Each structure stands twice: as structure tokens, then as C-alpha cells.
N, C-alpha and C positions, 0 to 999 in steps of 0.2 A: 504493500499500500504506500510505502514511502516514496517509491519511484514515480508513482502516478501523481503525486502532489509536489514534486520538486526535489526528490532525493533527500540527502542529509541536511541541506539548508533549504527550507521552504519559504524563507523570507521573500526572495524576489518573486516567487509565484503569488504569494499573498498580495504584495503590492501591485503586480500587474493586473490580476483579476479584480482587486478591490477598486482601483481607479478607472479601469476600463468600464466596468459596470456602473460605477457611480457617475462617471462622465456622461454616459448614454442617458441615465435618468435625469441628470441636470439639464441636458439639452432638450429633452422631450418635455420636461416641466416648464422650462423657459418658453418653448413654443406654445404650450398650453396657456400660460399667463398672458402671452401676447395676443393669442386668439380671443381670450376672454375679455381683456381690458381694451385693446385697441380696435379689434375688428367686430366683436359682439357687444362691447360696452356693457358688460355684465360680469361682475366678480362675485361668485357665489360661495356659500359655506363650504361646499366641497373643494373649491380651489384653495381656500385658507387652510383646511385640514391637510390637503396634499402638500402645501408649502411647509407646514409644520412637520409632516412625516419625512419630507426630503431633508429638512434641516437635521433631524435625528439620524437619518442615513449618513449624512456628511459627517456628523459627530462620530458615528460608528466607524467610518472609514479613517478619520483622523486617529481614533484610538487604535485601530489596527496598525496604522503606520507608526505610531509611537511604540506599540508593542514589538514590531519588527526591529525597531531601533534599539530596543532593550534586550533583544535576543529571541523574540517570538519567531518560531519557524526553525529554530535550532534545538538539537538535543539538550536536555537540561544539564547533562554532565559536561557539555562543552562550554556552557556559560560560566563565566568566572564566578567564584563564590561570592564575591562582593556585589555582583550585579544580579544575583538570583532573587533576592527579595523584591527589587524593582521590576524584574521581568514578570514574576508571579503576580505582583500587584497590578501591573498593566494588563495581564491576561484576565484577571478578575474584573477589572474596569470594563474592558472591551466586551466581555460576555454580558455584564450587566446592562450595557447600552444595547447590545445586540438583540436581546429578547424583546425590546420595545419596538424594534424596526418592522417586525412582521405583524404587529398588532395595530399600530396607528393607521397604516394604509386602509385597513378594513373600515375605519370610520369614514374616510373620504369616499370610498367605493359606495358605501350605503347612502351617503348624501347625494352622490351622483346618480344612483339609481332612482332615488326619490324625486330628484329634479327632472329627470328625463322621462321616466316611465309611468309616473302617476300611479304608484303602487297602492294597493288596498291598505287600509289602516292596520289590519291584523298582520299582514306581511311586514309592514314597516316596524311594528312593535317587536316581532320576532327578530328581525335583522338588527335593529339597534340594541336589543337586549343581549343577543348573542355577541356582538362586537364588544359590549360593555363587560360581559363576562370574560372574554379573552383578554381584554385590557387589564382587568383586575388580576387575572391569573399571571399575566406577564409582569405586572407590578410586584406581586408577591415574589415571583421567581427572581426578579432583579434585586430586591431587597435581601433575599436569602443568600444570594452570592456574597453580599458584604457582611451579613449579620450571622452566618452560620458558625462563627467561632467567637469565643469570648475569652480574652479580649479580641477585638476585630483584627489587629495586626498579626496575631498568631497564625492567621491563614497564610500569609505570605512570608512571615519571618518566624520559623520554628524556634528561634533563640528566645522569643517571647513566650513565656509560659502560658498555658491555657488548654482549652478543650473545645471540640467542634461537634456539631450535630452529625447524626448518621448521614453519610453521603447518599444513601438511597432515597432520602427525602427529596434531595435536590434532583436526583435522577427521575423519580416518579413525577414530580411537578413538571419537569422538562418534557416528559412524555405527553403529559395532558396538554400543555401549551402548544407543542408542535403538532400533535394530532388534531386538536380542535381548530388550529389555524388552517391546516390543510383541508379539513372538512368545510369550513367557511369559504375557502377559495373555491371549491367546487360548487357549493350551494349558491353563492352570489353569481357565479358564471352561468348557472342553469336558470336563474330567474328571468333575464332579458328575453330569451326566445319565447316564453309564454305570452309576453306582451307584444313583442315585435311581430310574431307570426299571425296576430290578429289584425295587423294593419293591412290596408288595401294597397299593396305595392308588389312589384315583380318579385318572384321567388329568390332570384340571385341577390337582390338587395337585402332581402330579409336574412338570408344566410350570411352575407357580409357583415351586416350590422350586428347580428347575434355573435359572430366570431370576434368582432372588435370589442364588444362588451364582455366576452367570455374568455379574454386572454389570461385571466387569473387562474385557469386550469393548469397552466404550466407551473406556476408557483405552487399550486396544490400538489402536483407530482413531486416536485423537489421537497416539499415539506414531508410527504410520506416516505420518501427515500431517506430523509435525515432521521427517521425513526430507527432505521436499521443501524445508524451510526452512534446513536446516543449511548446505549449501554457499553458498546465496545469501546468507545472513546473514553467514557467516564472511568472504566476500569484502569486505563493506562494513564489517565490525567493525574492520578495521585503520584505516579512514578515519574512521569515525563510530561509535566504540565505545559511546557513551552513548545512541545512538538506534537503531541498526540492530538491536541484540540484543533489543529489547522484544518483538516477536512471539514469539520462541523462549521467552522467559522467561514470557510470559502463557500460552502453550500448556502449558508445563511445570507451572505452578501449577495450571492446570485439570486436567491429567492426574493429578497425584499426589493431589489432594484427591478427585477422583472415584473413584480407586482405594481410598482410605481409607474413603470412604463405602460403596462397593460391598462391601468386605470386612467392614464392620461391620453392615450392614443385616440379614443373616441372624441375628444374635445379639441383637437388641433386641426379640424377641417377647415375653418376660416383662414388659418395661417397658410395651410397648403394651397388653398385656392388663390391667396394673395400672391404667393410665390410663382404659381403656375401663370397667373395673369401677367405679372411683371415680366417674367421670362418671355411670354409670347409677345408682349408689346416691344420688348427690347429687340427680339429677332425681327419684328416687323419693321422697326425703325432702321435697323442695319440693312435690311433688304431694300428699303426706300432710298437710303443713302447711296447704295451701289447703283440702283436704277438711275438716280438723278446724275451720278458721275458719268455713267455711260451716255445718257442723253446729252449732257453738257459737252462731252467729247465729240459726239456726233454733230451737234449744232456748230461747234467751231470748225469742223471738217467741212461742212456745208458752206459755211461763210467763206472759208478759204477757197473753195471751188468757185463760188460766185464772183469773188474778187478777181480771181485769175481769168475768168471769162470776160469781166468788165474791162480790166486792164488790156487784155489781148485785143479786144474789139476796139477800144478807144485808140490805142496806139496804132493799130492797123488802119483805122479811119483817118487819123491825122497825118500819117506818113505815106499812106497808100500801100504799105507793105505790112505783112504779118511779122510781129516781133520775134517769133521763133523761127522764122524762115531765113536761110542764109542767102536767098536771092532777094537783093535789095529793090529790084525794079519790077518785080511781078505785082501786078494789081491784085488787091484783095477786095472782094465785094463787101459792101456795107451790110451789116446784119443788125436787125432789131434785137436787142438783147432779150427783151421779155418774151417776144414771140418765138425767138430761137430756143430759149430755155424751156418754154412751155411745150415746144414741139420736139425737143431732143429727147431721145429715149433714155430712161433712167437705168443706171447700172444696178445690179442686184441689191446691194446694200442700201441704195437710195430708194429702190422700189419697196423695200420692206418697211421703211419709215415713212413712206409717202401717205398722205391722207387719201380717202376714197376719191374716185375720178371726178365726181360731181362737186367735190369740195376743193380740188386742187386749184390754188391760185397764188401767185407771187404777190407780195406786198407792193403797193403803188405808193409813190411819194413818201409821205410821212407816216404811212399806215404801220401799225404794229400788231402783229399777231401774238396773242398772249393765251397761255394755258393756265387755268385755275384748278388746283386740286383741293377738293373738299373731303374732310374726314369726319364722319359722324360716329358718335358713340352713345350708348345708352347708360343711364345712371343705374348703379347697383341697387337691386331691389331692397336690399337690407337698409340702405340709408334713407329709403322712403317709408320704412316701417312695415313693409309687406311681409317680411319673414321674421318670425320670433327668434331672438338670439339664443334662447334656451333650446329650442327644438332644432334650430338650423345646424347646430353642432354635428348632428347625425343625418341631416337632411330628412327629418321626419315631419316637417310642417305640412307638406301637401298630403302625405300619406295619413297623418292623424286626422285631417279634415274629412277624409274619405272613409275612415275606419268605422266599423260597427260599434255601437255602444255596447257596454257590458250588460 
């Protein structure tokens, strides 16, 4: 098992996984907040709860980083004796913070489901009560990690005399919290399809929306996998606390950040539409610039051709010779420039740019031929209040209006 998590020094693996997953969660939540505040003009309770959960996740990532700096990820016997109390203290600290990370996102998920799906009162009571029970259990587990020994420092510094509670109390409570968290992940992921599939919209849209709101199933799978690690790791944690606990911590950081991402993806639709629209407009502007550059080069070429025609005919008329002819005494017939240009056949590239035959005419005198380009655009429906910001996150506004009543 050691090789799978980084060999004898798991510290670099811990740092890589921790900040890769945390960075992804930070980006997705940032997109969520932009979507809610700038494009939807609505910041809900679920957004505030998710920001708080993300702050706890970042604190957990910081605690893991500090733990690696003190020796977390290395075998306990490798850590210098003077650094061992600090290393164990930081392991206790990061574990106490970590148990909060998979409980707090549940509150944000319930608030999101309440806002989007208009759940029945009984369903809401069950969801909020279950989340509160999980939070209470995680709070007890977090405190237990610090208070299981008396005096408290005896846990990380054996030189301080004292006694500790039976380790199985910690293990059993960890089992409860992890198992109940996984159960809620699956339960909250199964609630949206029952509402979404009653909406009058195409089947593929209902499937996509249900999948978007049901992304927590991945976190649930990880939670149940962690159950197989708890007892095994706890048995070795007393002997090698800085090394044996790494797999459990890695799967925890993966679980909580996947949960945050899955709970935020359904809300970033306005931001993605803005990015898509901006990209499309940029490509259109670049295409117009290239078209105008080609048109300008073509106009200059036509002007040069007309000037050469005019100067050739003018000089030929005044001197009686053609300027490009080496025979100075040959008479050149007078040519009407406009009639000659109109009657002269066009070369292929001129013919491609020429207007229809009934509209072909050279400018006379001081006349100017001008082309005016007009671009029309429609105002976004959301700015006129047509689409509700809360329902527009998932595109449910139109479908909800056509759905059958319960």
C-alpha cells in the first residue's frame, strides 16, 4: 500500500493531490459566485454556505501542508525525536479540521435543492434534519480528537503523563460519520430526478440536469471506500501516526472537493454562456477585420488600375502617342475613359468583386459610392426580467411553466 501513495515519503503526493483538488474547487466556486452576483444578480443562502465550506476546505489543505512540513507522510521512526510531538500535533489538527469538510457542503446542497426544486415540506425537514445530525456527529468527532487524552498534550507528547480514552470510541464514531455522509450523498443525488422528470422538456435535457445535480454520487462512492480504510489505518496509526494516516487523508481531500465541485456545477450556467458569447463575438470581430483588410487591399488595387488607365489615355491624347509605346510617331486614337472602362471586359478577380450588371456604374464627377454596414443585436432576455435568475441556472424556467402541477 505504501507504493500506491508515494513510497516511503508520501509528502509530495499529499501536497500534489491536496492543491490540485483544492485549486479546482476554488475555480469552480469562483465561477459560481460570478454567475450568481454579476449575471444573475442573486446571492442566495446556498452560495454563502458553499463559500463557508470552501473556506474550511482551504483551511484543511493548509493544515495538511503544515503537517507535511513537520514530517507527515514519512515514517514516524524517520522523523527526528525533537520534531515528533509537533508532527503528531499537526496530524491531530488536520484530522480535526478534515471531519468538518464532508459535513458542511451537505448544508449548501440542501439549500440549493430547496431553491431550485421547490421540494415538499416533509422532504425539506428530513434533509435539513439529516444534515444537522451529520454536522453534530462530525463536531463530536472533531472535539474527540483533541479531548481524548487527559491532559490534552499527552496525545502528541508521551513525556507528559496522562491517560487516553479507548481508541475504539474514535474508530466507531468515525465509522458513523463516514457512512452517514456517504448515505446522504446518494440520497441528495436521487432527489432531483423525481422533480426534474416531471417537467415538460426533452428527455435528454432531463437526464443532463439530473446528472448535474446528482454529481454527489461520486463523493458517496469515495465515502464508502473510506470505510474499508478506517479500521486498518487506525490500527497502524498508534504505531506510525505520520505515515499510516496518509491514504485516509488523501481520500478525504478528494471526497470533499469533488462534493464542492458537484454542488457548484449546476449554478455556473450564466458564466459559461457569457464566456461562450464573448468568444463568439471576438471571433466574429476578427473575421470582419480580415474581411475589411482584404476589401481595402482590393480597393487600392482597383484605384491603381484606374489611375494607370487615366494617365495612359491622357498622355497619349496630349502627345499623340501611347506612353508605353516605343514608336513615338504612331498615332493613338482618342478613347473615352468611362465608356471604355464600362465596355472593357473584367479580369476574373475584378468580375468576382463587381456588382450585378444592372447596378454597374462608375462614379461621375464628385459622386461617392459608399457602403454602410449595419449590425443588429437583441438584448439579453434576462436583463428585461423575462427569465428568473434562480431557475435560469439550470434552464428550467420554460420547462417549469409547462410542467404539470402536483
